[in-house]
N, C-alpha and C positions, 0 to 999 in steps of 0.2 A: 176498867180495861177488858177486852173481850178477842180473843186468839181464836180465828177460823180459818177456814181455808182458803185459798186463792180463788175469785173468780175474775173473768176476762175484764171485767169493768176496772179491774184494779189496777192494770198495767200503768197507765199513765201515772198516777199518783206515784208506785213504785219507782218509775223513771225519774219522777223528780227527787226522789230520797236517795237514789243511787247517785244523782248528778249533785247532790248536796254533799255529799259524804265522799266526792271523786272517785266513784267506784264504776263509774260508766264510762270506762276506755274503748270498750269492744260491744257496742249494739247487736252487733248480730250474736251475741253468745248471751248477753243480759237484757236484749231489750225486750217490745212488746211479743214480736213474732218467738223469740226463744221462749219467753215465758209462756204464751201459749202450747210450746212444745212440753214443756217441763208440767204443764198442767196436767196434760194427756197421755203424759209416762205413768203406767203403774208403778215403778219401782222408785217415784219420787215422791215426796214430802212437801209441801208449796204453804204455808203459814202464815198468815198477816194479823198483824195486831190492831187493833183501832181503839181509841179513846175517844169519847162523845160523838162516835159514828164517823171520825176522822180516821184515815189508814195512817199510821204513824210508824210503822216498821214490818219487815218480814225476813222469812229464814226458810230455807228452800236446803233440800238434800235427797240423798238416794239410800236405799237398801237394797243390794244385789242378792240380797237370800242367804250372805255369810255375814258381811260386814256393812257399817252405816258411815255415812259419811256427809257432813254438812258444807255446801259447799258456797253458799253466800248467805250473808245476813248485812241487814244494815236497818236503822234504827233513825227517824228524823233528828237532824242534830236540835232541833228545840227541844225534842222530848227525850234525850239521852240523861241518864242519870237515876231513871225514874222507875228502874227495873223493867221496862219492855225486851231488852235484850236477853236477861236472865229468865223471864216467863218466857219468850221464844224457844231459846236452849232448853228449856225444862219441857214444851209441848212437845217438840219434836223429838227430844229423848224419849219422852211418853211413847210416843207413836213408835219408834223404831226398835222401843223393847217390846213392844205388842206384837211387833211383828216376827220376834225372834232374836233381834239383834243381842249381841253380849256385849259388844263395844262400840265407841262412836269416835270419829275422828272429823277433825275439820280442817280447810286449808284456810291459811290465814295469811293475806295480803300486807299486812301489815304489823303494828303492834300485836303482842301477844297476853299483855297484860289482863285484858278483859277473859281469854280463853282460858287463862290460870286459873284466875277465880272460880273458873266453872268447873275445874276439876282437870283441865287439859293438860297433859305435859308434851313438851316438844320431845318428839323421838325421830322423826325421820323428817327426809326432805321431798317435799314435792316437787318434781320437775315439769314443766310448761311449753307446749311446742305449739306455737300459734304462727300460722294456720298450720292445720293438719296435713297439710300438701308436704310441709318439709319433711315430716314423720313418712310419708308414703315415698317421697323421692331418694331419701337416706335408706330408706330399708328394703327398695326394689331389688328382687333378683337382677345381678349383670343382664341380662337379657332384656329386662325391661328398663332397664336404666340408659341406657343407649351404650355408644361407645366409651371407654376408660381411658382419661389420658395417663401415659405415662410419666413417671416421675426420674 
């Protein structure tokens, strides 16, 4: 197995892996265009696992100078259980440590068993607002939000 940095030609295969794992609910967040934005972001780490020259998994996250967080990890179902996910977590953790991170968090959309085996513990809840316009509307000052209804 080889772990390397993402390259743009990986995007179609990564979409296949996401779809196979039912993790492709929002293409605008995880599709090829989003992958390119992550690839170009200096705060991001975006790693791909290959086996026999075939892309079989990936992991991506960010380090903001204080905290590191894994946002997405996925391994082709046909290759799960072979240590690929573990190797990806190890590789990204090393990258973040080299950049100065003292801790690592992960957003987990489903089962937590794998992440607990990797040394993570559940401590907080991550809340999700999609689309972001919902937050902008709810947080706008009254003069920007328009007339308010009286109850």
